[in-house]
C-alpha positions in Angstrom: 20.9 2.9 26.3 17.5 1.5 27.1 17.4 -2.1 28.3 14.6 -4.6 28.4 15.4 -7.6 30.6 13.8 -10.7 29.2 12.7 -11.9 32.7 10.6 -8.8 33.1 9.3 -9.0 29.5 8.1 -12.6 29.8 6.0 -11.6 33.0 3.7 -9.3 30.8 1.9 -12.4 29.4 2.3 -14.4 32.6 0.3 -11.7 34.4 -2.8 -13.0 32.7 -3.8 -14.6 36.1 -3.9 -11.2 37.9 -7.3 -9.8 38.5 -7.9 -6.1 37.9 -10.0 -3.9 40.2 -11.6 -0.6 39.4 -14.7 1.4 39.2 -16.9 1.2 36.1 -16.4 4.1 33.7 -18.8 6.5 32.0 -19.9 5.9 28.4 -17.4 6.1 25.6 -19.3 6.6 22.3 -22.1 4.4 23.8 -19.6 1.8 25.1 -19.1 1.3 28.8 -15.3 0.9 29.5 -14.2 -1.2 32.5 -11.7 1.5 33.8 -11.9 5.2 34.2 -9.3 7.9 33.0 -7.6 9.8 35.7 -5.0 12.5 36.3 -2.1 10.1 35.7 -3.3 8.4 32.5 -4.5 11.7 31.2 -1.0 13.2 31.7 0.6 10.7 29.3 1.1 12.1 25.8 1.3 9.8 22.9 2.5 10.7 19.3 2.2 8.0 16.7 4.6 7.6 13.9 6.6 5.0 12.2 7.6 2.2 14.6 7.1 2.8 18.3 5.1 5.8 19.4 6.7 8.8 21.0 5.5 8.9 24.7 6.0 11.8 27.2 5.0 12.2 30.9 6.5 14.1 33.9 8.5 12.2 36.4 7.7 10.8 38.8 4.3 9.7 37.6 2.1 8.2 40.4 -1.2 6.5 39.5 -4.0 6.3 42.1 -5.3 2.8 41.1 -5.7 1.6 37.6 -6.5 4.4 35.1 -7.2 4.2 31.4 -7.3 7.0 28.8 -8.4 6.4 25.0 -7.5 8.5 22.1 -7.9 8.1 18.3 -9.2 5.1 16.3 -11.9 4.6 13.8 -14.7 2.1 13.5 -16.9 0.3 16.0 -15.5 -0.1 19.5 -14.8 -3.7 20.7 -17.7 -5.4 22.5 -17.1 -7.2 25.8 -15.5 -10.7 25.0 -14.2 -9.3 21.6 -10.6 -9.7 20.7 -8.0 -6.9 20.5 -4.6 -7.1 18.9 -2.1 -4.5 20.1 1.5 -3.5 20.1 2.8 -2.1 23.3 5.4 -0.3 25.2 5.7 -0.4 29.2 7.6 2.3 31.0 8.6 2.9 34.6 6.6 5.9 35.9 9.3 6.5 38.4 12.2 6.8 36.0 10.8 6.9 32.6 12.8 3.8 31.6 11.4 1.5 29.0 10.8 -1.8 30.6 9.6 -3.9 27.7 8.1 -3.5 24.3 6.7 -5.2 21.2 8.6 -2.7 19.0 12.2 -3.4 18.0 14.3 -0.4 19.0 17.5 0.3 17.2 19.5 0.3 20.4 17.7 -2.8 21.9 19.9 -5.4 23.3 17.1 -8.0 23.1 14.5 -8.9 20.5 11.1 -7.3 20.5 8.4 -9.2 22.5 5.3 -10.6 20.9 2.3 -8.3 20.4 -0.6 -8.8 22.7 -3.9 -10.6 21.9 -6.4 -9.8 24.6 -10.1 -10.7 25.3 -11.7 -7.2 26.0 -13.4 -6.6 29.4 -11.9 -9.8 30.9 -10.6 -10.3 34.5 -7.1 -9.1 34.0 -5.9 -5.5 34.1 -4.8 -5.6 30.4 -8.1 -7.0 29.2 -10.0 -4.4 31.1 -7.8 -1.7 29.7 -8.7 -2.5 26.1 -12.5 -2.6 26.7 -14.2 -0.2 24.3 -11.0 0.2 22.2 -11.4 1.0 18.5 -9.2 -0.1 15.6 -6.2 2.3 15.4 -6.8 3.7 18.9 -4.1 4.5 21.5 -4.8 3.2 25.0 -2.8 4.4 28.0 -3.0 2.3 31.2 -1.3 3.5 34.4 -1.2 0.9 37.0 1.6 -0.6 39.3 4.4 -3.0 38.4 2.9 -5.5 40.8 -0.5 -5.3 39.1 1.0 -5.8 35.7 3.9 -8.3 36.3 3.2 -9.9 39.7 4.2 -9.4 43.4 7.8 -10.6 42.8 8.6 -8.3 39.8 11.6 -6.2 40.8 14.9 -5.0 39.1 17.7 -3.4 40.9 19.3 -2.6 37.5 16.3 -0.7 36.3 15.3 0.6 39.7 11.9 -1.1 39.6 9.8 -2.2 42.7 6.4 -3.8 42.9 4.8 -0.6 44.2 6.1 1.6 41.5 3.8 3.0 38.7 3.9 1.3 35.4 2.8 3.1 32.3 1.5 0.9 29.4 0.9 2.3 25.9 -1.2 0.0 23.7 -1.6 0.7 20.0 -4.6 -1.2 18.8 -3.9 -2.9 15.4 -7.0 -4.9 15.0 -10.4 -5.8 16.6 -12.0 -9.1 16.0 -15.3 -10.6 17.4 -14.9 -13.1 20.2 -17.5 -15.6 19.2 -19.2 -16.8 16.0 -21.7 -14.2 15.0 -23.8 -15.8 12.2 -27.3 -17.4 12.1 -28.2 -20.4 14.2 -28.6 -23.7 12.3 -30.6 -26.8 13.3 -28.9 -29.8 14.9 -28.2 -33.0 13.2 -29.3 -36.5 14.2 -26.5 -38.6 15.8 -24.4 -35.4 16.6 -24.2 -33.6 20.0 -26.5 -30.6 20.9 -24.7 -27.3 21.4 -25.8 -24.6 23.9 -23.9 -21.3 24.4 -23.1 -19.4 27.5 -23.6 -15.7 27.5 -20.0 -15.1 26.4 -20.2 -17.7 23.6 -18.5 -20.6 25.3 -20.1 -23.7 24.0 -21.8 -26.4 26.1 -21.9 -30.0 24.5 -24.7 -32.6 25.2 -23.8 -35.9 23.6 -26.6 -38.0 22.1 -25.8 -41.1 24.1 -24.7 -43.3 21.1 -21.4 -44.2 19.5 -19.6 -41.5 17.4 -20.2 -41.5 13.6 -17.8 -44.0 11.9 -16.9 -41.4 9.2 -15.9 -37.7 9.5 -19.1 -35.8 10.2 -19.3 -32.0 10.0 -22.3 -30.0 11.3 -22.6 -26.3 10.9 -24.3 -25.0 14.1 -23.8 -21.3 13.2 -23.6 -20.1 9.7 -21.3 -17.2 9.1 -21.6 -14.4 6.4 -18.0 -13.9 5.7 -15.6 -15.1 2.9 -15.1 -18.9 2.9 -11.9 -20.3 4.4 -9.5 -21.8 1.8 -6.8 -24.3 2.6 -3.7 -22.5 3.6 -5.6 -19.4 5.1 -4.6 -18.1 8.5 -7.7 -17.5 10.8 -8.5 -16.7 14.3 -10.6 -19.5 16.0 -12.0 -20.4 19.4 -12.3 -24.1 19.8 -13.1 -26.9 22.2 -11.7 -30.4 21.7 -13.5 -33.3 23.4 -12.9 -37.1 23.5 -16.3 -38.6 22.3 -16.1 -41.8 24.3 -15.2 -40.2 27.7 -16.8 -36.7 27.1 -13.6 -35.3 28.5 -12.3 -31.9 27.2 -8.6 -32.4 26.2 -7.9 -29.0 24.7 -9.8 -25.7 24.8 -8.9 -22.0 23.8 -11.9 -21.0 25.8 -10.4 -22.4 28.9 -7.2 -20.4 28.2 -9.2 -17.2 27.7 -7.9 -16.2 24.3 -8.6 -17.5 20.8 -5.9 -19.0 18.8 -4.4 -18.1 15.4 -4.1 -21.1 13.0 -3.0 -21.8 9.5 -5.5 -24.2 8.1 -3.4 -26.9 6.4 -2.2 -30.4 7.1 1.2 -29.3 8.1 -0.2 -27.6 11.1 -3.4 -29.4 12.0 -4.9 -32.8 12.0 -6.7 -33.6 8.7 -10.1 -33.9 10.1 -9.8 -30.3 11.6 -8.7 -29.0 8.3 -11.5 -30.7 6.4 -14.1 -29.3 8.8 -12.8 -25.6 8.5 -12.1 -25.4 4.8 -15.1 -24.0 2.9 -16.8 -22.6 5.9 -17.7 -18.8 5.9 -16.0 -16.6 8.5 -18.3 -16.2 11.4 -19.5 -19.8 11.4 -19.4 -22.3 14.2 -18.8 -25.9 13.1 -19.1 -29.1 15.0 -17.0 -32.0 13.8 -16.6 -35.7 14.8 -13.2 -37.0 13.7 -12.3 -40.7 13.5 -8.8 -41.7 14.5 -7.5 -42.0 11.0 -8.2 -38.4 10.4 -7.0 -37.3 13.8 -4.0 -38.5 15.8 -3.4 -41.8 14.0 0.3 -41.9 14.8 0.8 -43.1 18.4 4.1 -41.2 18.5 2.3 -37.8 18.1 -0.9 -38.7 19.9 -1.5 -36.7 23.1 -1.3 -38.9 26.2 -5.0 -37.9 27.1 -6.4 -39.5 24.0 -6.6 -43.3 23.9 -6.2 -45.6 20.9 -9.3 -45.7 18.6 -11.1 -42.9 20.3 -13.0 -40.4 18.3 -12.6 -36.5 18.6 -15.3 -33.9 18.7 -14.3 -30.3 18.1 -16.6 -27.3 18.4 -14.9 -24.5 16.3 -15.8 -20.8 16.1 -14.2 -19.3 13.0 -13.8 -15.6 14.1 -11.7 -13.7 11.6 -9.2 -13.9 8.8 -5.6 -13.0 9.6 -2.5 -12.0 7.7 -0.2 -15.0 7.1 2.6 -15.2 9.6 5.9 -14.1 8.2 8.6 -16.8 7.8 
């Protein structure tokens, strides 16, 4: 029976702070992946089917550094900063034991872990592994337990030590843009000016006056996709700022990964919903929200937001998503 300790599974996401190291790779269909294939990653054979893939490799498998091999997939490869959704399985290269997985096994003693959402080409090992991935592709990463889970990752039950090789098989389910990709629109008097870093992170320059008294929505980038309807699930990058103090109180950009949202009043403040509904996918919208359309209830208002303060959100509407089950 294969076991998947929850303490180990939780570390897969916690490892986001670990920085990967590796040489730049040769071109892959015109894309420059962050990590090279090698003898270890090339040895791992992946056969896709219903549910989890069948994975085979000789034991023990030892990887000389971080190695990545790609296979399959159709369509354009993800660009740096783009978003990759993937199911995954992690094995011990020493014993072949399954450590953790986002697939539910028939003999599993624990529920499946959540699939991954990664910003391609970022600083982490997993983000670098999916650079140049294509929709439907299989990505094999061979690395170490320490590199993937952290220096303290160990399990006597599973015979896992930090220096052991970890084998990660990622099955790419979707690729999304990592920033708004429409056409730039002119600014609006009384609203902040927006500048963009090379990765799309917005910079905000306030006009020096008070916030608009009413809800005010400005389209700074006009997308070309379908319009968002109330109740739709979408992938967004956003920054939330208190107008009066110009302090950021929430930002998906600072967390490094965009956020899936259902656009309705049950999940979001009314002013955010009003700003996004009717906007084409690919747009960036800037919205000033008065308190009555924000956190009007003191019981649910974040401690960082004072009474009567206005909120400013810069929202990149990246992609439509399938509704969340349940």
